[in-house]
MIDRENSE-245352 format. One line per 2 residues: number of its first residue (from 1); for each residue x, y, z of C-alpha. Coordinates in steps of 0.02 Angstrom, whole numbers. Example, Ala and Ser with C-alpha at 12.3 -4.5 7.8 and 13.67 -1.06 7.14 Angstrom:
REM MIDRENSE-245352
1) 615/-225/390 | 684/-53/357
REM end
This chain:
REM MIDRENSE-245352
1) 0/0/0 | 48/176/-28
3) -43/267/107 | -67/447/50
5) -72/528/219 | -4/695/182
7) -109/830/100 | 16/965/144
9) -73/1123/195 | 11/1281/136
11) 39/1367/299 | 181/1441/398
13) 170/1309/534 | 286/1159/541
15) 208/1026/433 | 318/884/493
17) 224/749/584 | 213/565/617
19) 122/526/457 | 136/657/329
21) 231/807/264 | 417/830/262
23) 501/896/415 | 637/1026/401
25) 782/922/332 | 951/915/411
27) 1117/943/324 | 1118/769/248
29) 942/791/181 | 980/961/106
31) 1128/890/15 | 1016/760/-69
33) 887/882/-135 | 903/908/-324
35) 903/1081/-394 | 757/1141/-500
37) 788/1101/-681 | 686/1226/-779
39) 644/1407/-754 | 492/1504/-810
41) 519/1674/-894 | 708/1656/-883
43) 716/1664/-694 | 837/1555/-598
45) 864/1508/-418 | 967/1649/-342
47) 1137/1602/-276 | 1203/1662/-108
49) 1292/1805/-196 | 1133/1853/-289
51) 1031/1856/-130 | 1155/1972/-49
53) 1123/2098/-188 | 933/2089/-186
55) 847/2241/-113 | 659/2229/-89
57) 540/2369/-50 | 432/2293/87
59) 295/2426/93 | 253/2595/27
61) 276/2678/196 | 427/2576/243
63) 593/2637/171 | 702/2503/251
65) 784/2379/134 | 771/2192/160
67) 914/2115/260 | 1031/2036/137
69) 1133/1911/237 | 1078/1748/315
71) 1122/1815/487 | 1015/1969/460
73) 869/1865/398 | 880/1748/546
75) 867/1897/665 | 703/1959/589
77) 559/1944/713 | 416/1841/640
79) 283/1864/773 | 169/1947/644
81) 122/2086/763 | 138/2221/631
83) 131/2244/445 | 319/2267/424
85) 359/2099/506 | 234/2011/394
87) 307/2089/237 | 487/2047/283
89) 439/1868/329 | 350/1848/163
91) 503/1906/66 | 618/1794/169
93) 511/1641/132 | 526/1673/-54
95) 709/1621/-45 | 687/1472/70
97) 738/1320/-33 | 595/1219/42
99) 463/1347/-5 | 385/1358/-177
101) 425/1523/-263 | 262/1593/-332
103) 253/1752/-435 | 218/1898/-320
105) 61/1948/-416 | -24/1788/-356
107) 33/1792/-173 | -91/1876/-55
109) -83/1929/126 | -259/1871/164
111) -397/1761/96 | -443/1802/-84
113) -599/1912/-93 | -672/1808/-236
115) -688/1655/-123 | -856/1617/-41
117) -877/1648/145 | -810/1511/257
119) -941/1390/320 | -943/1384/509
121) -1038/1219/509 | -903/1137/401
123) -771/1162/535 | -732/1013/644
125) -690/1085/815 | -567/982/916
127) -599/970/1101 | -459/1049/1206
129) -413/894/1303 | -262/785/1334
131) -205/656/1211 | -335/522/1190
133) -291/340/1180 | -405/320/1032
135) -421/439/887 | -585/531/881
137) -696/472/739 | -714/587/591
139) -887/657/550 | -994/545/442
141) -1159/561/351 | -1317/510/440
143) -1357/329/406 | -1505/304/291
145) -1619/175/372 | -1693/36/268
147) -1873/96/298 | -1831/256/204
149) -1781/159/48 | -1900/80/-77
151) -1889/-107/-106 | -1801/-137/-272
153) -1930/-270/-317 | -2067/-138/-306
155) -1963/-22/-416 | -1948/-161/-546
157) -2135/-189/-537 | -2115/-363/-463
159) -2187/-443/-307 | -2070/-439/-159
161) -2027/-618/-107 | -2014/-564/77
163) -2187/-488/86 | -2225/-403/250
165) -2058/-461/320 | -1963/-347/199
167) -1865/-213/291 | -1884/-91/146
169) -2034/17/109 | -2168/-44/-13
171) -2264/121/-14 | -2201/204/-173
173) -2327/347/-164 | -2272/396/11
175) -2092/395/-45 | -2131/506/-195
177) -2218/631/-80 | -2059/652/25
179) -1933/620/-115 | -1781/735/-101
181) -1754/858/-243 | -1657/792/-391
183) -1483/844/-447 | -1475/968/-589
185) -1286/988/-577 | -1244/823/-665
187) -1243/849/-852 | -1331/719/-959
189) -1442/648/-824 | -1422/477/-744
191) -1257/401/-807 | -1316/222/-778
193) -1474/249/-881 | -1376/332/-1019
195) -1252/187/-1031 | -1365/36/-1000
197) -1539/101/-1040 | -1605/59/-868
199) -1573/123/-691 | -1603/-3/-550
201) -1635/136/-422 | -1792/200/-507
203) -1880/330/-401 | -1735/331/-276
205) -1616/394/-410 | -1582/579/-381
207) -1565/596/-569 | -1725/497/-597
209) -1815/633/-695 | -1727/565/-850
211) -1798/389/-833 | -1955/392/-724
213) -2132/456/-721 | -2124/585/-581
215) -2312/573/-549 | -2326/383/-534
217) -2146/334/-496 | -2143/211/-642
219) -1965/167/-690 | -1943/167/-879
221) -1821/79/-993 | -1739/153/-1145
223) -1821/96/-1306 | -1725/30/-1394
225) -1589/-19/-1271 | -1411/34/-1313
227) -1335/-83/-1443 | -1165/-99/-1359
229) -1185/-76/-1172 | -1020/-73/-1075
231) -964/-233/-989 | -1008/-254/-807
233) -881/-216/-672 | -773/-368/-640
235) -721/-449/-476 | -891/-435/-392
237) -883/-570/-259 | -1019/-702/-265
239) -1145/-677/-124 | -1149/-863/-84
241) -962/-861/-57 | -976/-710/59
243) -1108/-802/161 | -998/-956/174
245) -851/-849/230 | -954/-764/364
247) -1017/-933/426 | -842/-1009/411
249) -905/-1143/294 | -796/-1109/143
251) -687/-1259/110 | -505/-1201/99
253) -362/-1313/49 | -242/-1217/159
255) -269/-1256/342 | -260/-1126/478
257) -99/-1104/572 | -166/-1178/734
259) -241/-1327/640 | -70/-1392/591
261) 14/-1378/760 | 117/-1227/714
263) 110/-1144/884 | 172/-1296/979
265) 311/-1326/854 | 373/-1149/877
267) 374/-1174/1065 | 483/-1327/1039
269) 603/-1226/931 | 541/-1306/770
271) 483/-1221/612 | 296/-1194/602
273) 201/-1293/471 | 176/-1163/339
275) 216/-1257/179 | 86/-1350/73
277) 160/-1516/128 | 139/-1472/311
279) -40/-1421/281 | -84/-1602/242
281) -44/-1649/421 | -177/-1631/552
283) -120/-1586/726 | -166/-1476/870
285) -107/-1406/1033 | -37/-1533/1153
287) -158/-1586/1287 | -28/-1565/1423
289) -64/-1377/1423 | -237/-1415/1492
291) -176/-1547/1612 | -239/-1688/1503
293) -146/-1837/1435 | -77/-1825/1260
295) -165/-1932/1132 | -66/-2086/1086
297) -128/-2129/912 | -142/-2033/751
299) -321/-2092/730 | -373/-2013/896
301) -288/-1849/846 | -379/-1849/680
303) -547/-1883/763 | -522/-1741/884
305) -473/-1621/744 | -628/-1669/647
307) -735/-1638/801 | -660/-1465/825
309) -693/-1422/643 | -876/-1470/663
311) -893/-1366/821 | -819/-1214/734
313) -930/-1235/582 | -783/-1262/467
315) -854/-1415/378 | -926/-1385/206
317) -1116/-1394/203 | -1196/-1530/96
319) -1289/-1397/-5 | -1132/-1304/-56
321) -1122/-1270/-242 | -969/-1340/-331
323) -930/-1167/-404 | -902/-1096/-231
325) -783/-1230/-170 | -597/-1208/-155
327) -495/-1191/-314 | -410/-1340/-394
329) -239/-1369/-319 | -172/-1459/-471
331) 8/-1413/-516 | 23/-1244/-600
333) 114/-1225/-766 | 302/-1212/-751
335) 296/-1040/-832 | 174/-900/-799
337) 141/-740/-893 | 243/-605/-808
339) 207/-419/-827 | 333/-307/-912
341) 335/-149/-806 | 469/-66/-914
343) 427/107/-982 | 252/100/-910
345) 161/217/-791 | 101/120/-639
347) -24/198/-518 | 18/126/-348
349) -113/65/-224 | -182/219/-134
351) -285/203/24 | -458/285/18
353) -425/392/-136 | -366/256/-255
355) -543/197/-288 | -613/132/-453
357) -680/301/-518 | -510/382/-481
359) -419/243/-572 | -531/270/-723
361) -478/453/-724 | -296/398/-718
363) -325/283/-867 | -396/431/-963
365) -234/525/-931 | -125/382/-993
367) -88/266/-846 | -38/92/-905
369) -52/-13/-746 | -172/10/-601
371) -191/-77/-433 | -335/-84/-310
373) -325/-14/-134 | -243/-114/4
375) -362/-249/67 | -341/-329/238
377) -341/-518/234 | -434/-534/399
379) -580/-432/331 | -579/-528/167
381) -584/-696/256 | -729/-635/363
383) -829/-601/205 | -846/-413/225
385) -924/-345/64 | -843/-174/88
387) -670/-254/89 | -703/-362/-63
389) -766/-207/-154 | -586/-144/-152
391) -542/-282/-277 | -669/-228/-409
393) -600/-198/-582 | -665/-92/-725
395) -650/-159/-901 | -542/-7/-947
397) -407/-69/-828 | -316/-183/-949
399) -172/-221/-829 | -239/-231/-652
401) -177/-298/-487 | -238/-310/-308
403) -139/-279/-149 | -159/-388/5
405) -97/-356/182 | -80/-499/306
407) 31/-549/449 | 37/-739/426
409) 66/-859/280 | -97/-953/303
411) -196/-790/286 | -106/-746/125
413) -133/-922/59 | -319/-927/96
415) -349/-758/17 | -248/-816/-133
417) -362/-967/-151 | -513/-851/-158
419) -429/-734/-282 | -379/-878/-395
421) -556/-951/-393 | -664/-795/-397
423) -564/-645/-460 | -489/-589/-625
425) -322/-504/-590 | -155/-489/-679
427) -46/-487/-523 | -58/-493/-334
429) 46/-370/-233 | 104/-412/-57
431) 102/-261/59 | 263/-244/158
433) 255/-55/166 | 102/5/262
435) 166/108/411 | 2/118/508
437) 8/56/687 | -159/-33/664
439) -82/-139/527 | 96/-161/593
441) 36/-212/766 | -42/-366/685
443) 121/-414/602 | 67/-352/431
445) 126/-207/323 | 302/-146/358
447) 314/-263/509 | 318/-413/392
449) 486/-353/324 | 563/-403/491
451) 489/-579/488 | 594/-664/357
453) 537/-843/389 | 354/-798/376
455) 385/-698/218 | 477/-843/137
457) 337/-964/184 | 211/-841/114
459) 301/-830/-53 | 315/-1019/-66
461) 131/-1044/-25 | 49/-915/-136
463) 157/-947/-289 | 95/-1127/-283
465) -85/-1064/-279 | -89/-915/-397
467) -71/-930/-585 | -29/-743/-598
469) 137/-664/-544 | 166/-594/-370
471) 245/-425/-333 | 312/-363/-167
473) 300/-182/-109 | 415/-134/35
475) 502/12/119 | 688/41/151
477) 673/-32/326 | 604/6/497
479) 701/167/529 | 815/283/431
481) 973/236/525 | 972/50/482
483) 892/11/313 | 894/-172/264
485) 791/-182/104 | 949/-219/4
487) 977/-379/104 | 794/-429/93
489) 783/-403/-95 | 938/-511/-121
491) 855/-651/-21 | 692/-632/-116
493) 791/-652/-277 | 861/-818/-213
495) 689/-876/-158 | 619/-836/-329
497) 758/-937/-410 | 714/-1087/-302
499) 529/-1080/-348 | 469/-1190/-490
501) 440/-1071/-634 | 479/-918/-530
503) 326/-820/-479 | 389/-652/-416
505) 370/-524/-553 | 448/-370/-472
507) 495/-287/-308 | 440/-107/-273
509) 541/-4/-148 | 471/154/-69
511) 620/263/-24 | 566/295/156
513) 572/192/315 | 421/139/416
515) 453/267/553 | 475/404/423
517) 303/365/356 | 288/508/228
519) 405/639/301 | 567/700/222
521) 614/659/44 | 623/484/-29
523) 799/414/-29 | 831/371/-211
525) 1015/342/-180 | 970/197/-67
527) 842/132/-193 | 985/125/-318
529) 1089/31/-190 | 948/-96/-171
531) 942/-124/-358 | 1131/-144/-368
533) 1132/-271/-227 | 1050/-406/-334
535) 1150/-561/-379 | 1193/-552/-564
537) 1216/-740/-569 | 1030/-767/-533
539) 882/-730/-648 | 839/-546/-662
541) 716/-474/-536 | 655/-298/-581
543) 668/-168/-442 | 547/-22/-459
545) 577/138/-361 | 438/239/-283
547) 430/408/-196 | 409/593/-239
549) 390/579/-428 | 295/740/-462
551) 353/794/-636 | 428/717/-790
553) 596/788/-738 | 583/693/-573
555) 553/534/-673 | 704/566/-783
557) 825/612/-643 | 768/483/-516
559) 725/335/-627 | 796/345/-802
561) 966/406/-742 | 989/242/-645
563) 1009/98/-769 | 999/-33/-631
565) 820/19/-593 | 666/-30/-692
567) 608/111/-807 | 433/99/-734
569) 360/265/-671 | 272/217/-510
571) 158/359/-453 | 74/383/-285
573) 43/554/-207 | 99/637/-368
575) -50/557/-456 | -169/618/-321
577) -109/798/-335 | -82/794/-524
579) -188/656/-604 | -127/715/-775
581) 52/668/-726 | 56/514/-841
583) 26/631/-989 | 167/745/-932
585) 286/599/-917 | 245/524/-1085
587) 247/692/-1176 | 395/761/-1076
589) 318/929/-1037 | 252/1035/-894
591) 66/1047/-930 | -6/1216/-882
593) -179/1141/-864 | -321/1267/-850
595) -452/1273/-714 | -589/1229/-839
597) -495/1072/-890 | -474/1023/-708
599) -659/1053/-676 | -701/941/-825
601) -611/789/-753 | -695/820/-584
603) -863/813/-674 | -807/652/-755
605) -757/582/-585 | -931/621/-520
607) -1012/527/-664 | -897/379/-637
609) -935/387/-450 | -1123/385/-475
611) -1103/233/-588 | -997/145/-458
613) -1076/193/-292 | -1253/221/-355
615) -1361/372/-395 | -1476/359/-244
617) -1449/465/-88 | -1323/343/-14
619) -1225/336/-175 | -1220/526/-190
621) -1159/538/-10 | -1019/414/-44
623) -970/501/-205 | -962/669/-115
625) -852/602/25 | -727/524/-94
627) -727/682/-200 | -687/787/-47
629) -547/668/2 | -472/691/-170
631) -492/881/-163 | -389/880/-3
633) -243/830/-116 | -285/923/-276
635) -271/1096/-196 | -83/1071/-172
637) -50/1092/-357 | 6/1267/-407
639) -21/1301/-593 | 136/1316/-699
641) 94/1494/-748 | 99/1550/-566
643) 267/1475/-522 | 429/1574/-538
645) 546/1423/-540 | 498/1259/-618
647) 467/1123/-575 | 363/1120/-416
649) 427/985/-298 | 320/867/-198
651) 365/928/-24 | 382/1114/-51
653) 284/1229/63 | 158/1341/-22
655) 120/1522/24 | -24/1535/146
657) -136/1639/33 | -139/1622/-156
659) -249/1679/-298 | -260/1609/-473
661) -282/1679/-647 | -472/1662/-632
663) -598/1635/-493 | -609/1447/-519
665) -420/1429/-511 | -420/1531/-350
667) -554/1417/-278 | -454/1261/-323
669) -299/1332/-237 | -389/1354/-71
671) -332/1243/74 | -496/1267/167
673) -615/1120/179 | -758/1244/168
675) -705/1285/-10 | -689/1101/-55
677) -869/1078/2 | -917/1224/-109
679) -838/1136/-259 | -934/977/-216
681) -1095/1077/-214 | -1059/1138/-389
683) -1049/956/-446 | -1169/862/-331
685) -1291/992/-266 | -1309/1067/-92
687) -1248/974/61 | -1370/939/204
689) -1379/1059/349 | -1239/1034/475
691) -1129/940/350 | -948/925/407
693) -791/858/325 | -620/819/394
695) -490/739/280 | -440/563/325
697) -259/597/274 | -197/761/345
699) -41/836/420 | -17/925/585
701) -16/1085/486 | -197/1054/437
703) -308/1180/525 | -486/1137/570
705) -547/1276/458 | -444/1211/315
REM end
């Protein structure tokens, strides 16, 4: 997973934190920062000698020149108590190498007058209390109860099979009387009806005026239906399989860790049974722990194991359909179709924001490879529909993978069985990079990098189950001072050589440690060291670098200049802030995209979102929330025409107040959540009274009012 937890807020506060924006680098970090490569209007970064000669008039009524030496600048008071201090601080920040230099005509001292008034109800006020053990939940939309929805059978004109026991409303007339107003902001009407000729939500669709009789609520079909309707979304998990997973009745070939005696073997200093051969053995905890005598025959042990399986509901029911049973475990072909990542743009897995509608936007801008959001194996094995929804695939995603996070080999193996039997994917990515405590505390994510034996067992298991290649995404290590990815990649290369037919397609290295999370700059020198550490005597294993690719010049200097690295452009936060980045990379240019062009792809995202999440009230709410999460990243982009020195870098601080070349550009530059809500209202209609939004991924510099 690439967890995009860092919508850097352009403010004067320190944006370094435990999850997000870069802290003020030390001497070593400053030495590794590349200089800007291109300059707009012939301007260049001033040298120390140039700065000493720069004299700036700070105000009309202030005749003092700006201090010219570093010592003078350091002595300037920045308490902001008067206008002179603010002006001098503003000029000083223009020459800070970690601040983005914006043309003075677009830098303001206060909020732009063209922006709408701030919404007081959109502000999430934090309670002034001590640190809580648990993070306070973010505001959410009010849950829509089932009685307020119309039964879909009634909308289709059918008889509900549940009758009076149905939890949904059967009174269509009463619903029409209280039906919320429709959305006029979405151009072209209901996107589902336009594509398929029929909308399953009927009267509940907030764009239903295009396909329903408003007086009677009758849901109409297009006549004739579209000749070439688009294919359905792939990787929709079978409901029967989800029910079996929730009831623990799905028949897996891979046994659970405690079913093969793994815990007891570890206590005795033996290797846990994590290989396919060991899974054929049936064992259990020794009875001596409970003060009972140990069983003396294998038959008795088997009988007891079968009894436990029946008690836990793990036996397959007699009514189970053959199509929902475990996949065939026949030997896989000795060769499998690997993916060539060379010279391709790969959009990394992105938590929350890397959803299916977003990936469709990225495909429009030229992305070659996409990957679903990180899915937790425990939730998948429990049959949670929301977790399986992360694996859905649109037909436009021609090369598509899924990313799985787990802490134990048996979890990886069981999920792989389900993916092989029920999903259509081109590769499966193992998450060894998630820095979240919630994930690492369970032995998954970056914590799995430190458990070499379990990782090796995982690779051996899943490559025997999956017919598609496996990729591994990792970080440099646990902390900055002792990276060990170079040793781990060398071992993975040996493991891959020992596997029949290989199986590992590539290794992705994020140039930060787990404790760094997303602060400081990615260490591309170490990524190069990882790639050079491979054994040339063994088959080639591509190493793909990841971190801070924000422009095509970043791609050329960080990736193409290192021949040992794969030429794949792996994008994460850069794609969130600049979704048109694949176009820039392929065309080798800085795209000065206009505000109208940016608004057009937001409109397209809304249409894709209503197709994916639904066009009823719940679907609109979901679409708005994900749109707002994306806007919390998009505002960090400063248009090319506003920047003095190109290119903009990922972790540069922005001026606190900016204006654009038109009102829409000014609105899109705003770091205030109130203005993001205003943009969502332009696309999805007014928000309900008391609506609040707080970004899921934010830095310490994020203020509650934006």
